[in-house]
N, C-alpha and C positions, 0 to 999 in steps of 0.2 A: 504494500500500500504506500502511496506517495506521502511523504512527510511534508505537510503544507508549509511549514516554516522554511524548509530548504527550498521549496519552489519559489516562495515569495522572496527569499534572500537572493537567489540567483537573478530573479527579475529586477530587483533593486540594483544589484551589482552591475547589470548590463543596461540599466535605464529603460527597461521594456515595460510598457503598460499592458494590462490585460488585453486591450483591444489589439495592440500591435502583435503580441505573442499569438493571439488567436488568428490574426490575419496570416502570419507566417506559417503557422501549423496547418491552416485550412479548416478550422473548426469555429464554432460560435464563441463570442466573448463570454456568454453565459456558461459554456462548458469549462472555460478556463477559470471563471469566477468560482465555480463550485469546487474546483481543485484547490484554489487559493484559500477559500474559507473553510475547507474541510468537509463540506456536505457531500462531496464525492472524493473517493480515495484512490480510484483506479481509472485508467483510460487506455484504449488500444493505441493511442498516439504517444505513449511515453517515450519511445525511441526518438521520435522527431522533436518532441519538446526538449528532451535532454540535449540533443544536438544543437538546437537553437540557443539553449542556455549554456552552451559550451561546457557540458558536464556529461555524466552517464546516467542511465536508469538506475544503476546500483547506488549512486549517491542520492538520487531523489527518493529512493525507497528506504534509505538508511543503512544500507549494507556496508558502505565504506565511508570514511570520514573526510577524505580528500576529494573535493569536487573535480580536480584535474586528473585523478588516477584513472588511467585507461581512456581518457577522453581524446577524441580525434577532433582537433580544432580546425574548422573550415575557414577559408578567407572570408572576410566581411564583404557585404555588398559594395562598400566604398572601394575596397581593394580591387575587386573584380571589375567594377566600373572604370577605375583608373587604368587597369591593364588593357581593357577593351576599348578605351576612349569613348565611354558612354557618359551622357549627361542626364540629370534628373529633371523630368517635367512632371508637374502635378496634374493628375486627372481628377476632376471634380464630378461628383455624382449628380450635380444639378443639370437637368436637361433643358437646353435652350429651346424654347418653343419656335417652331417654324410657323406658328400662329402665335400663341402665348403660353408661357409656363409660369405659374405663380410661385414666387419665392418667399413670401412672407411666412415667418414662423416655421420654416423648414430648415432643419440642421443640414449643413453641407459637409459631406465626408470627402476628405482629400486623400488620394492615394498616389504616392510617388511612383513613377515609371521611368525606366531607363531606355534611352534612345541613342543611336550613333550620332556623334557630334557632326560628322561630315554630312549626314542626311539632313539634319536640322539646318546646317549652314546653307544648304542648297535651297531651302524654303524661305529663310528669313535671316536678317542680320541681327535680330534681337538676341539679347542674352537669355539663357535658359530660364532665369528667374522671372522673366517677363512673358513666358509662354505657359499656356494651360490647355489641356485637352478637355473636351466636353462632348455631349451628344445632342443631336437635334431631335425634336419631336414634332410630329404633325406633317401636313402636306402643303402648306401655303407657299413654300419655296420650291416646289416641284417645277421642272425636272432637275434643277440645279442641286437641290438637297432633297433627300427622301428620309422618311422616318427612320431613326436609328443610326444615321450617318455619324461618324466621328469627325469633329472639327478641331483644328488647332488654332487657337486664338492668340494673336500677338498683342499683348496689353500695352506695348510701347507705342502703338499707333492708335491715337484717340482723336486726332483732328481729321475730320472727313473731307480732306481736300480732293480725294479721289471719290467721285460720286457714284460710280457704277460697280464698286466692289461690295463684298458682304461685310456687315458689321454685327458684332454681338453687342447688344445694348439692353438697358433696362428702362422701363417707363413705369414709374410707380413701383409696384411689387411684381411686375411682369418682366420676365427675361425673354429675349427673342433674338432671332437672327434675321436681318432685313437689309435691303438696299436703302440708301438715304440720298436725297437730293435737296439742295437748298433752293427754295423758291425766291423770286425777286422780292417778295415781301419780307424775306428773312425767316419765314417759317420753314419747317423741315417736313418734306414728304417722306413717309414711310412706305416703301414699295415691296410688294411680294412678286415672285416670279410666276406664281400660279395666276393665270389671267382671270380666273373666277373669283379671286379675292380682291376686294376693293382696296384702294390705297387709303392711307390715313394721313393727316396733316396736324403737326403739333408745333408749339413754340420750342425754341432751342433749349430752354431751361426745363422742359418737361421730360427730357431724356438724358440718360447718362451712357456714354460710350464705354464699353468694357474693353474693346479692342477689335482689330480687324481679323477676319477669318483668312488664314493664309494656306490652309490645307484642308481637304475633305477626304476622308477615308470611308470606304464602303465594302461590306462583305459581298462577294460574288456568289 
């Protein structure tokens, strides 16, 4: 049976939260929480948990005293990324509506992903910290975007001097991906690629530009 204090100590030592450990193992945070608080004392994932915590199953169940005894330490994600010249881009679970997606009171989960530096450099000059991946929802931007497409958003581009590109923006609590054009009056036209969707028009202070969409990914 897993000794909960040892599990918690290894998590603290490595700075891992329950959520992060659960993500790396591939199980729910609730399952990790039960092991930490002692309401569950066993798991079929003990081998993977031990590996991530840089120890052994024998240590976690109290059979040995040294957490490093017999442990096979794997290179960290940071070391692997450096060796392969990968950079981290955050993926957010917020779906940008290709009509509208409401964001108020919805917690946004951020998951770091690794991508080749050269591939990103071919798409944008922005530094990785200014890039984010998200998904589109709806059909108002068809055929350019379809429901479930992955979009790469460059947050360093927020001034829409290019009026026929795609922008990720919010209007009130609604997040969306649209084309924008400035009218002679100074108001902003919000345009959909789907011809059946009517355009909208707002004052410039009614929207906030998140960034420009610089890449669209789609499952075939």
